[in-house]
ROPALUM-966241 format. One record per residue (C-alpha): residue number from 1; residue in one letter; chain; y, z, x. Coordinates in steps of 0.05 Angstrom, whole numbers, plus 5000, padded with zeros to 4 digits. Layout:
+------+--------+-------+------+------+------+
: zaro : torvex : rolum :   yy :   zz :   xx :
+------+--------+-------+------+------+------+
:  NUM :      A :     A :    Y :    Z :    X :
...
+------+--------+-------+------+------+------+
END
This chain:
+------+--------+-------+------+------+------+
: zaro : torvex : rolum :   yy :   zz :   xx :
+------+--------+-------+------+------+------+
:    1 :      M :     A : 5006 : 5001 : 4998 :
:    2 :      K :     A : 5042 : 5019 : 5058 :
:    3 :      R :     A : 5036 : 4949 : 5092 :
:    4 :      V :     A : 5054 : 4915 : 5026 :
:    5 :      V :     A : 5117 : 4952 : 5023 :
:    6 :      I :     A : 5131 : 4936 : 5099 :
:    7 :      V :     A : 5120 : 4864 : 5084 :
:    8 :      I :     A : 5163 : 4859 : 5018 :
:    9 :      I :     A : 5219 : 4898 : 5061 :
:   10 :      I :     A : 5214 : 4844 : 5124 :
:   11 :      L :     A : 5214 : 4782 : 5073 :
:   12 :      I :     A : 5275 : 4812 : 5038 :
:   13 :      V :     A : 5311 : 4809 : 5110 :
:   14 :      L :     A : 5286 : 4750 : 5134 :
:   15 :      V :     A : 5318 : 4713 : 5065 :
:   16 :      A :     A : 5379 : 4752 : 5073 :
:   17 :      I :     A : 5385 : 4733 : 5145 :
:   18 :      V :     A : 5372 : 4665 : 5129 :
:   19 :      V :     A : 5424 : 4658 : 5073 :
:   20 :      A :     A : 5478 : 4685 : 5125 :
:   21 :      V :     A : 5459 : 4633 : 5171 :
:   22 :      G :     A : 5460 : 4574 : 5118 :
:   23 :      V :     A : 5526 : 4599 : 5093 :
:   24 :      A :     A : 5555 : 4604 : 5166 :
:   25 :      I :     A : 5526 : 4535 : 5182 :
:   26 :      K :     A : 5555 : 4503 : 5120 :
:   27 :      K :     A : 5623 : 4537 : 5128 :
:   28 :      R :     A : 5634 : 4513 : 5196 :
:   29 :      S :     A : 5598 : 4437 : 5182 :
:   30 :      T :     A : 5636 : 4380 : 5200 :
:   31 :      N :     A : 5657 : 4376 : 5129 :
:   32 :      G :     A : 5699 : 4446 : 5133 :
:   33 :      I :     A : 5719 : 4484 : 5083 :
:   34 :      E :     A : 5751 : 4458 : 5027 :
:   35 :      V :     A : 5823 : 4478 : 5025 :
:   36 :      Q :     A : 5900 : 4464 : 4991 :
:   37 :      T :     A : 5956 : 4469 : 5027 :
:   38 :      E :     A : 6028 : 4457 : 5027 :
:   39 :      K :     A : 6082 : 4454 : 5082 :
:   40 :      V :     A : 6129 : 4507 : 5099 :
:   41 :      E :     A : 6196 : 4496 : 5081 :
:   42 :      R :     A : 6271 : 4534 : 5071 :
:   43 :      R :     A : 6289 : 4555 : 5003 :
:   44 :      D :     A : 6337 : 4598 : 4961 :
:   45 :      I :     A : 6295 : 4656 : 4941 :
:   46 :      S :     A : 6328 : 4705 : 4891 :
:   47 :      Q :     A : 6279 : 4772 : 4877 :
:   48 :      V :     A : 6287 : 4803 : 4809 :
:   49 :      V :     A : 6264 : 4863 : 4767 :
:   50 :      T :     A : 6247 : 4840 : 4695 :
:   51 :      A :     A : 6248 : 4895 : 4636 :
:   52 :      F :     A : 6249 : 4893 : 4558 :
:   53 :      G :     A : 6292 : 4925 : 4509 :
:   54 :      R :     A : 6335 : 4918 : 4460 :
:   55 :      L :     A : 6413 : 4904 : 4441 :
:   56 :      S :     A : 6456 : 4957 : 4427 :
:   57 :      P :     A : 6534 : 4964 : 4416 :
:   58 :      E :     A : 6577 : 5001 : 4481 :
:   59 :      V :     A : 6610 : 5038 : 4429 :
:   60 :      E :     A : 6578 : 5064 : 4366 :
:   61 :      V :     A : 6597 : 5124 : 4322 :
:   62 :      D :     A : 6556 : 5164 : 4277 :
:   63 :      I :     A : 6611 : 5183 : 4224 :
:   64 :      S :     A : 6593 : 5248 : 4202 :
:   65 :      T :     A : 6638 : 5307 : 4165 :
:   66 :      R :     A : 6661 : 5371 : 4197 :
:   67 :      I :     A : 6659 : 5402 : 4118 :
:   68 :      I :     A : 6614 : 5409 : 4073 :
:   69 :      G :     A : 6639 : 5377 : 4006 :
:   70 :      Q :     A : 6617 : 5327 : 3950 :
:   71 :      I :     A : 6626 : 5251 : 3976 :
:   72 :      E :     A : 6682 : 5229 : 3917 :
:   73 :      N :     A : 6695 : 5156 : 3941 :
:   74 :      I :     A : 6665 : 5109 : 3993 :
:   75 :      Y :     A : 6713 : 5046 : 4007 :
:   76 :      I :     A : 6678 : 5008 : 4045 :
:   77 :      E :     A : 6609 : 4975 : 4045 :
:   78 :      E :     A : 6552 : 4959 : 4097 :
:   79 :      G :     A : 6579 : 4898 : 4144 :
:   80 :      D :     A : 6648 : 4911 : 4131 :
:   81 :      T :     A : 6702 : 4902 : 4188 :
:   82 :      V :     A : 6749 : 4963 : 4195 :
:   83 :      E :     A : 6810 : 4978 : 4232 :
:   84 :      K :     A : 6831 : 5047 : 4271 :
:   85 :      G :     A : 6852 : 5090 : 4211 :
:   86 :      D :     A : 6832 : 5056 : 4156 :
:   87 :      T :     A : 6806 : 5106 : 4100 :
:   88 :      L :     A : 6725 : 5102 : 4094 :
:   89 :      V :     A : 6707 : 5163 : 4052 :
:   90 :      T :     A : 6746 : 5216 : 4009 :
:   91 :      L :     A : 6711 : 5286 : 3992 :
:   92 :      E :     A : 6728 : 5328 : 3933 :
:   93 :      K :     A : 6784 : 5373 : 3947 :
:   94 :      T :     A : 6789 : 5427 : 3896 :
:   95 :      R :     A : 6767 : 5480 : 3936 :
:   96 :      Y :     A : 6801 : 5466 : 3998 :
:   97 :      V :     A : 6865 : 5462 : 3963 :
:   98 :      A :     A : 6854 : 5526 : 3938 :
:   99 :      S :     A : 6842 : 5556 : 4005 :
:  100 :      L :     A : 6905 : 5525 : 4034 :
:  101 :      N :     A : 6946 : 5558 : 3977 :
:  102 :      S :     A : 6910 : 5625 : 3989 :
:  103 :      A :     A : 6923 : 5614 : 4068 :
:  104 :      K :     A : 7000 : 5595 : 4047 :
:  105 :      A :     A : 7001 : 5659 : 4003 :
:  106 :      S :     A : 6974 : 5706 : 4060 :
:  107 :      L :     A : 7024 : 5673 : 4108 :
:  108 :      R :     A : 7092 : 5695 : 4063 :
:  109 :      G :     A : 7055 : 5763 : 4052 :
:  110 :      S :     A : 7047 : 5773 : 4132 :
:  111 :      G :     A : 7121 : 5754 : 4142 :
:  112 :      A :     A : 7148 : 5800 : 4088 :
:  113 :      Q :     A : 7109 : 5858 : 4121 :
:  114 :      V :     A : 7135 : 5840 : 4190 :
:  115 :      D :     A : 7207 : 5843 : 4162 :
:  116 :      R :     A : 7197 : 5907 : 4126 :
:  117 :      V :     A : 7170 : 5937 : 4191 :
:  118 :      D :     A : 7231 : 5908 : 4230 :
:  119 :      V :     A : 7284 : 5939 : 4180 :
:  120 :      N :     A : 7246 : 6001 : 4187 :
:  121 :      L :     A : 7243 : 6000 : 4259 :
:  122 :      E :     A : 7326 : 5988 : 4266 :
:  123 :      Q :     A : 7330 : 6051 : 4227 :
:  124 :      A :     A : 7289 : 6091 : 4266 :
:  125 :      R :     A : 7326 : 6065 : 4336 :
:  126 :      D :     A : 7393 : 6079 : 4301 :
:  127 :      T :     A : 7363 : 6155 : 4284 :
:  128 :      E :     A : 7340 : 6155 : 4359 :
:  129 :      R :     A : 7410 : 6143 : 4387 :
:  130 :      K :     A : 7450 : 6195 : 4340 :
:  131 :      T :     A : 7389 : 6241 : 4349 :
:  132 :      R :     A : 7399 : 6238 : 4430 :
:  133 :      S :     A : 7475 : 6237 : 4428 :
:  134 :      M :     A : 7471 : 6309 : 4385 :
:  135 :      F :     A : 7423 : 6333 : 4427 :
:  136 :      D :     A : 7465 : 6324 : 4485 :
:  137 :      K :     A : 7515 : 6366 : 4457 :
:  138 :      N :     A : 7462 : 6417 : 4436 :
:  139 :      L :     A : 7466 : 6403 : 4364 :
:  140 :      V :     A : 7397 : 6387 : 4353 :
:  141 :      S :     A : 7337 : 6410 : 4387 :
:  142 :      E :     A : 7288 : 6376 : 4435 :
:  143 :      D :     A : 7236 : 6376 : 4382 :
:  144 :      A :     A : 7279 : 6340 : 4332 :
:  145 :      L :     A : 7291 : 6288 : 4394 :
:  146 :      K :     A : 7215 : 6280 : 4400 :
:  147 :      R :     A : 7198 : 6258 : 4335 :
:  148 :      A :     A : 7250 : 6212 : 4334 :
:  149 :      V :     A : 7227 : 6179 : 4395 :
:  150 :      T :     A : 7155 : 6180 : 4371 :
:  151 :      Q :     A : 7179 : 6143 : 4303 :
:  152 :      V :     A : 7205 : 6090 : 4345 :
:  153 :      K :     A : 7142 : 6077 : 4382 :
:  154 :      L :     A : 7101 : 6077 : 4317 :
:  155 :      L :     A : 7144 : 6020 : 4288 :
:  156 :      E :     A : 7144 : 5975 : 4348 :
:  157 :      A :     A : 7071 : 5982 : 4351 :
:  158 :      E :     A : 7062 : 5970 : 4277 :
:  159 :      I :     A : 7114 : 5906 : 4286 :
:  160 :      A :     A : 7067 : 5882 : 4342 :
:  161 :      S :     A : 7011 : 5892 : 4296 :
:  162 :      T :     A : 7043 : 5853 : 4241 :
:  163 :      R :     A : 7064 : 5797 : 4285 :
:  164 :      D :     A : 6996 : 5789 : 4300 :
:  165 :      G :     A : 6978 : 5786 : 4229 :
:  166 :      V :     A : 7021 : 5730 : 4216 :
:  167 :      A :     A : 6987 : 5684 : 4277 :
:  168 :      R :     A : 6929 : 5695 : 4247 :
:  169 :      A :     A : 6953 : 5680 : 4176 :
:  170 :      R :     A : 6983 : 5618 : 4206 :
:  171 :      A :     A : 6915 : 5604 : 4243 :
:  172 :      A :     A : 6881 : 5613 : 4176 :
:  173 :      L :     A : 6936 : 5565 : 4142 :
:  174 :      D :     A : 6928 : 5507 : 4201 :
:  175 :      E :     A : 6852 : 5512 : 4191 :
:  176 :      A :     A : 6856 : 5508 : 4110 :
:  177 :      Q :     A : 6900 : 5449 : 4118 :
:  178 :      D :     A : 6853 : 5411 : 4167 :
:  179 :      N :     A : 6786 : 5427 : 4123 :
:  180 :      L :     A : 6837 : 5392 : 4072 :
:  181 :      D :     A : 6850 : 5332 : 4116 :
:  182 :      Q :     A : 6777 : 5321 : 4129 :
:  183 :      T :     A : 6764 : 5313 : 4055 :
:  184 :      T :     A : 6794 : 5244 : 4076 :
:  185 :      M :     A : 6754 : 5203 : 4129 :
:  186 :      L :     A : 6792 : 5151 : 4168 :
:  187 :      A :     A : 6759 : 5105 : 4221 :
:  188 :      P :     A : 6758 : 5137 : 4288 :
:  189 :      V :     A : 6760 : 5067 : 4325 :
:  190 :      S :     A : 6758 : 4991 : 4299 :
:  191 :      G :     A : 6697 : 4956 : 4292 :
:  192 :      V :     A : 6636 : 4945 : 4238 :
:  193 :      I :     A : 6599 : 4978 : 4190 :
:  194 :      V :     A : 6535 : 4972 : 4220 :
:  195 :      K :     A : 6495 : 5022 : 4174 :
:  196 :      L :     A : 6516 : 5065 : 4108 :
:  197 :      Y :     A : 6474 : 5130 : 4095 :
:  198 :      A :     A : 6500 : 5154 : 4039 :
:  199 :      E :     A : 6529 : 5141 : 3963 :
:  200 :      A :     A : 6587 : 5172 : 3923 :
:  201 :      G :     A : 6567 : 5235 : 3889 :
:  202 :      E :     A : 6522 : 5258 : 3939 :
:  203 :      N :     A : 6533 : 5330 : 3980 :
:  204 :      V :     A : 6542 : 5320 : 4055 :
:  205 :      I :     A : 6538 : 5376 : 4112 :
:  206 :      T :     A : 6567 : 5384 : 4174 :
:  207 :      G :     A : 6547 : 5331 : 4225 :
:  208 :      T :     A : 6502 : 5354 : 4277 :
:  209 :      T :     A : 6448 : 5318 : 4328 :
:  210 :      N :     A : 6398 : 5374 : 4309 :
:  211 :      I :     A : 6402 : 5357 : 4230 :
:  212 :      A :     A : 6374 : 5286 : 4216 :
:  213 :      G :     A : 6416 : 5247 : 4153 :
:  214 :      S :     A : 6481 : 5290 : 4169 :
:  215 :      A :     A : 6519 : 5221 : 4192 :
:  216 :      I :     A : 6548 : 5187 : 4133 :
:  217 :      M :     A : 6548 : 5118 : 4171 :
:  218 :      T :     A : 6553 : 5090 : 4234 :
:  219 :      L :     A : 6613 : 5042 : 4255 :
:  220 :      A :     A : 6599 : 5002 : 4324 :
:  221 :      Q :     A : 6642 : 4947 : 4363 :
:  222 :      L :     A : 6601 : 4882 : 4364 :
:  223 :      D :     A : 6643 : 4850 : 4413 :
:  224 :      A :     A : 6620 : 4893 : 4462 :
:  225 :      M :     A : 6546 : 4893 : 4466 :
:  226 :      E :     A : 6493 : 4919 : 4519 :
:  227 :      A :     A : 6423 : 4911 : 4543 :
:  228 :      V :     A : 6387 : 4975 : 4541 :
:  229 :      V :     A : 6315 : 4960 : 4579 :
:  230 :      S :     A : 6265 : 5011 : 4608 :
:  231 :      V :     A : 6245 : 4987 : 4682 :
:  232 :      D :     A : 6182 : 5018 : 4714 :
:  233 :      E :     A : 6180 : 5073 : 4766 :
:  234 :      A :     A : 6162 : 5022 : 4827 :
:  235 :      D :     A : 6223 : 4979 : 4812 :
:  236 :      V :     A : 6283 : 5021 : 4791 :
:  237 :      V :     A : 6285 : 5039 : 4865 :
:  238 :      D :     A : 6315 : 4970 : 4875 :
:  239 :      L :     A : 6366 : 4980 : 4823 :
:  240 :      E :     A : 6439 : 4988 : 4838 :
:  241 :      I :     A : 6505 : 5001 : 4791 :
:  242 :      G :     A : 6545 : 4927 : 4794 :
:  243 :      Q :     A : 6476 : 4884 : 4801 :
:  244 :      E :     A : 6479 : 4816 : 4756 :
:  245 :      A :     A : 6430 : 4810 : 4703 :
:  246 :      R :     A : 6409 : 4751 : 4662 :
:  247 :      I :     A : 6385 : 4765 : 4591 :
:  248 :      E :     A : 6352 : 4731 : 4541 :
:  249 :      V :     A : 6360 : 4747 : 4460 :
:  250 :      D :     A : 6289 : 4739 : 4431 :
:  251 :      A :     A : 6318 : 4710 : 4365 :
:  252 :      F :     A : 6354 : 4654 : 4409 :
:  253 :      P :     A : 6303 : 4630 : 4453 :
:  254 :      D :     A : 6325 : 4587 : 4513 :
:  255 :      T :     A : 6398 : 4618 : 4508 :
:  256 :      F :     A : 6415 : 4664 : 4565 :
:  257 :      L :     A : 6474 : 4717 : 4576 :
:  258 :      T :     A : 6503 : 4741 : 4638 :
:  259 :      G :     A : 6504 : 4823 : 4645 :
:  260 :      T :     A : 6516 : 4870 : 4702 :
:  261 :      V :     A : 6478 : 4933 : 4713 :
:  262 :      I :     A : 6527 : 4992 : 4684 :
:  263 :      K :     A : 6479 : 5053 : 4679 :
:  264 :      I :     A : 6418 : 5078 : 4716 :
:  265 :      A :     A : 6377 : 5140 : 4676 :
:  266 :      N :     A : 6371 : 5192 : 4733 :
:  267 :      R :     A : 6307 : 5221 : 4692 :
:  268 :      A :     A : 6248 : 5180 : 4677 :
:  269 :      T :     A : 6218 : 5178 : 4596 :
:  270 :      L :     A : 6143 : 5187 : 4604 :
:  271 :      Q :     A : 6093 : 5151 : 4548 :
:  272 :      N :     A : 6026 : 5168 : 4546 :
:  273 :      I :     A : 5975 : 5107 : 4549 :
:  274 :      G :     A : 5913 : 5137 : 4537 :
:  275 :      G :     A : 5872 : 5203 : 4551 :
:  276 :      Q :     A : 5923 : 5238 : 4611 :
:  277 :      E :     A : 5949 : 5179 : 4628 :
:  278 :      T :     A : 6016 : 5168 : 4636 :
:  279 :      V :     A : 6075 : 5120 : 4651 :
:  280 :      A :     A : 6147 : 5127 : 4674 :
:  281 :      N :     A : 6203 : 5089 : 4654 :
:  282 :      F :     A : 6277 : 5096 : 4669 :
:  283 :      E :     A : 6332 : 5076 : 4613 :
:  284 :      V :     A : 6376 : 5016 : 4644 :
:  285 :      K :     A : 6437 : 4995 : 4609 :
:  286 :      V :     A : 6463 : 4931 : 4621 :
:  287 :      A :     A : 6539 : 4907 : 4599 :
:  288 :      V :     A : 6532 : 4832 : 4567 :
:  289 :      S :     A : 6588 : 4796 : 4586 :
:  290 :      D :     A : 6583 : 4738 : 4551 :
:  291 :      R :     A : 6595 : 4729 : 4470 :
:  292 :      L :     A : 6544 : 4695 : 4421 :
:  293 :      D :     A : 6556 : 4689 : 4352 :
:  294 :      G :     A : 6500 : 4716 : 4304 :
:  295 :      I :     A : 6469 : 4775 : 4358 :
:  296 :      R :     A : 6471 : 4847 : 4324 :
:  297 :      P :     A : 6441 : 4910 : 4350 :
:  298 :      G :     A : 6368 : 4921 : 4356 :
:  299 :      M :     A : 6347 : 4860 : 4368 :
:  300 :      S :     A : 6292 : 4849 : 4424 :
:  301 :      C :     A : 6312 : 4826 : 4494 :
:  302 :      S :     A : 6292 : 4818 : 4560 :
:  303 :      A :     A : 6339 : 4825 : 4628 :
:  304 :      E :     A : 6320 : 4797 : 4699 :
:  305 :      I :     A : 6359 : 4836 : 4746 :
:  306 :      E :     A : 6371 : 4812 : 4811 :
:  307 :      V :     A : 6365 : 4861 : 4869 :
:  308 :      A :     A : 6362 : 4813 : 4927 :
:  309 :      K :     A : 6373 : 4737 : 4944 :
:  310 :      A :     A : 6366 : 4698 : 5002 :
:  311 :      D :     A : 6390 : 4629 : 5022 :
:  312 :      S :     A : 6357 : 4577 : 5059 :
:  313 :      V :     A : 6301 : 4623 : 5087 :
:  314 :      L :     A : 6236 : 4605 : 5111 :
:  315 :      A :     A : 6184 : 4609 : 5044 :
:  316 :      V :     A : 6110 : 4594 : 5031 :
:  317 :      P :     A : 6071 : 4600 : 4970 :
:  318 :      I :     A : 6059 : 4679 : 4954 :
:  319 :      Q :     A : 5979 : 4664 : 4951 :
:  320 :      A :     A : 5988 : 4637 : 5020 :
:  321 :      V :     A : 5999 : 4703 : 5048 :
:  322 :      V :     A : 5934 : 4749 : 5064 :
:  323 :      A :     A : 5915 : 4807 : 5099 :
:  324 :      A :     A : 5903 : 4795 : 5169 :
:  325 :      K :     A : 5834 : 4791 : 5192 :
:  326 :      K :     A : 5839 : 4816 : 5260 :
:  327 :      K :     A : 5780 : 4856 : 5294 :
:  328 :      E :     A : 5784 : 4910 : 5346 :
:  329 :      D :     A : 5727 : 4924 : 5401 :
:  330 :      E :     A : 5658 : 4924 : 5374 :
:  331 :      A :     A : 5652 : 4997 : 5387 :
:  332 :      E :     A : 5710 : 5012 : 5342 :
:  333 :      E :     A : 5677 : 4964 : 5289 :
:  334 :      K :     A : 5611 : 5006 : 5293 :
:  335 :      D :     A : 5637 : 5073 : 5297 :
:  336 :      P :     A : 5682 : 5088 : 5236 :
:  337 :      K :     A : 5705 : 5150 : 5268 :
:  338 :      S :     A : 5737 : 5111 : 5319 :
:  339 :      R :     A : 5785 : 5081 : 5271 :
:  340 :      K :     A : 5862 : 5079 : 5278 :
:  341 :      D :     A : 5912 : 5098 : 5217 :
:  342 :      G :     A : 5917 : 5042 : 5182 :
:  343 :      E :     A : 5852 : 5008 : 5186 :
:  344 :      N :     A : 5792 : 5002 : 5144 :
:  345 :      F :     A : 5720 : 5014 : 5170 :
:  346 :      N :     A : 5713 : 4943 : 5187 :
:  347 :      G :     A : 5763 : 4951 : 5239 :
:  348 :      F :     A : 5818 : 4908 : 5198 :
:  349 :      K :     A : 5888 : 4929 : 5205 :
:  350 :      R :     A : 5916 : 4935 : 5133 :
:  351 :      S :     A : 5987 : 4932 : 5156 :
:  352 :      D :     A : 5980 : 4864 : 5180 :
:  353 :      E :     A : 6001 : 4800 : 5141 :
:  354 :      A :     A : 5987 : 4735 : 5157 :
:  355 :      V :     A : 5977 : 4659 : 5137 :
:  356 :      F :     A : 5920 : 4606 : 5162 :
:  357 :      A :     A : 5959 : 4548 : 5182 :
:  358 :      V :     A : 5928 : 4482 : 5194 :
:  359 :      E :     A : 5923 : 4457 : 5263 :
:  360 :      K :     A : 5885 : 4387 : 5272 :
:  361 :      E :     A : 5836 : 4408 : 5217 :
:  362 :      I :     A : 5830 : 4480 : 5248 :
:  363 :      A :     A : 5853 : 4542 : 5207 :
:  364 :      V :     A : 5892 : 4582 : 5253 :
:  365 :      Q :     A : 5916 : 4646 : 5236 :
:  366 :      K :     A : 5983 : 4675 : 5241 :
:  367 :      I :     A : 6009 : 4736 : 5240 :
:  368 :      V :     A : 6071 : 4740 : 5194 :
:  369 :      K :     A : 6133 : 4789 : 5171 :
:  370 :      T :     A : 6146 : 4780 : 5097 :
:  371 :      G :     A : 6216 : 4793 : 5066 :
:  372 :      I :     A : 6235 : 4789 : 4991 :
:  373 :      A :     A : 6201 : 4746 : 4940 :
:  374 :      D :     A : 6208 : 4719 : 4872 :
:  375 :      D :     A : 6146 : 4696 : 4827 :
:  376 :      R :     A : 6125 : 4641 : 4865 :
:  377 :      Y :     A : 6151 : 4639 : 4940 :
:  378 :      I :     A : 6156 : 4699 : 4993 :
:  379 :      E :     A : 6205 : 4699 : 5051 :
:  380 :      I :     A : 6177 : 4687 : 5119 :
:  381 :      V :     A : 6221 : 4736 : 5170 :
:  382 :      E :     A : 6181 : 4728 : 5229 :
:  383 :      G :     A : 6112 : 4688 : 5253 :
:  384 :      L :     A : 6128 : 4621 : 5229 :
:  385 :      D :     A : 6179 : 4559 : 5262 :
:  386 :      G :     A : 6179 : 4516 : 5201 :
:  387 :      K :     A : 6133 : 4458 : 5217 :
:  388 :      E :     A : 6067 : 4496 : 5189 :
:  389 :      E :     A : 6023 : 4471 : 5134 :
:  390 :      V :     A : 5992 : 4530 : 5104 :
:  391 :      V :     A : 5923 : 4547 : 5068 :
:  392 :      I :     A : 5949 : 4562 : 4996 :
:  393 :      G :     A : 5877 : 4557 : 4958 :
:  394 :      R :     A : 5834 : 4564 : 4927 :
:  395 :      Y :     A : 5821 : 4627 : 4921 :
:  396 :      K :     A : 5749 : 4629 : 4948 :
:  397 :      A :     A : 5767 : 4599 : 5012 :
:  398 :      L :     A : 5834 : 4640 : 5029 :
:  399 :      R :     A : 5776 : 4699 : 5017 :
:  400 :      E :     A : 5722 : 4673 : 5068 :
:  401 :      I :     A : 5767 : 4631 : 5108 :
:  402 :      E :     A : 5771 : 4661 : 5190 :
:  403 :      D :     A : 5812 : 4639 : 5250 :
:  404 :      G :     A : 5783 : 4577 : 5279 :
:  405 :      D :     A : 5748 : 4557 : 5216 :
:  406 :      R :     A : 5742 : 4478 : 5207 :
:  407 :      V :     A : 5779 : 4457 : 5148 :
:  408 :      R :     A : 5781 : 4395 : 5100 :
:  409 :      I :     A : 5850 : 4389 : 5057 :
:  410 :      T :     A : 5833 : 4365 : 4987 :
:  411 :      G :     A : 5897 : 4369 : 4968 :
:  412 :      G :     A : 5955 : 4421 : 4942 :
:  413 :      E :     A : 6005 : 4413 : 4883 :
:  414 :      K :     A : 6071 : 4415 : 4923 :
:  415 :      G :     A : 6118 : 4470 : 4905 :
:  416 :      N :     A : 6194 : 4454 : 4878 :
:  417 :      G :     A : 6222 : 4508 : 4892 :
:  418 :      S :     A : 6230 : 4577 : 4864 :
:  419 :      R :     A : 6255 : 4581 : 4785 :
:  420 :      N :     A : 6281 : 4644 : 4798 :
:  421 :      A :     A : 6336 : 4610 : 4837 :
:  422 :      R :     A : 6374 : 4608 : 4772 :
:  423 :      F :     A : 6432 : 4664 : 4793 :
:  424 :      D :     A : 6468 : 4611 : 4841 :
+------+--------+-------+------+------+------+
END
């Protein structure tokens, strides 16, 4: 039984060796590996960050009341254009008129109290002067003088208190007047009523951000729009205030608007995508510079933000750049413990990038340093002189090809330049 197992193992090893040798012979045969190529050329490359979101007015105001009351009249409808200071809503005034009248009466009473105490104070001061004169002539006792002085001090304290009462009554009057003024709601800015939440006859409450439905309407300036988009945490590090963007509104295909980044969130919004896995996105606001009739708040849009640009640089298709296939000595290949930082278990340096140039039907690996990239081409900073023809496909060939392999060019689609060079 053991002999049968040994024989089977030997046969499997022999078959594997034969297959490996056959592949190697085929790969290095006279015909060579079939590849597609493209010549290295100078191109304009624009690296962009693409994000999706919705349009929103730069100025959007929720109109709410600071008092409680019943809506008496609404003078506008959803979609109306209003000017700053126009009357929008009036509330029932009866209770606030009564409060104002009460505050006025209270102020008058406080003023009368001040007048009364002021008269008494003048009399007390006159009595003090007379008593002091008589005391100096030994006509009254010292106790009489002390009583006169004490009466003046008491009335001085009382008039200070009554004057404070007048100030409180005046403040209450101002508050009552302000509450009455709030029953007539005016437009704080010019714009369009984009949403109306209430109707005449409904009761309204003091507007707060914690109470849903406290807003009566939303007023927006539609002539100044912005795209509010979500940017992935890996891309947000490339964004800066002032970068140019190109905005496409889904409702207007093939129509593009220009914009500028005006705000980048400092805190991420976490979104659960299943299980314990979350995605961190940052809200970015892009001011829309162009005007387009028909755009409305809430429309879906996408923004392509230009984060880097390079003009007339050497570039190759992105797929042409592969991990460099460069081995160290055999001892390091066989001993995983001898690996250096940045190398995998086969001794290849992961940090290196390379392209395969075709020279006289031979694939020559060239270590390169890359720069920015768009969706088709990547900048080559070092490693090429611009005269090379590099392997761009097929995927299987790029995965298997090695330095020195014979290749056979079967064709390749010549690139027409990056379609992201649209910010020029």
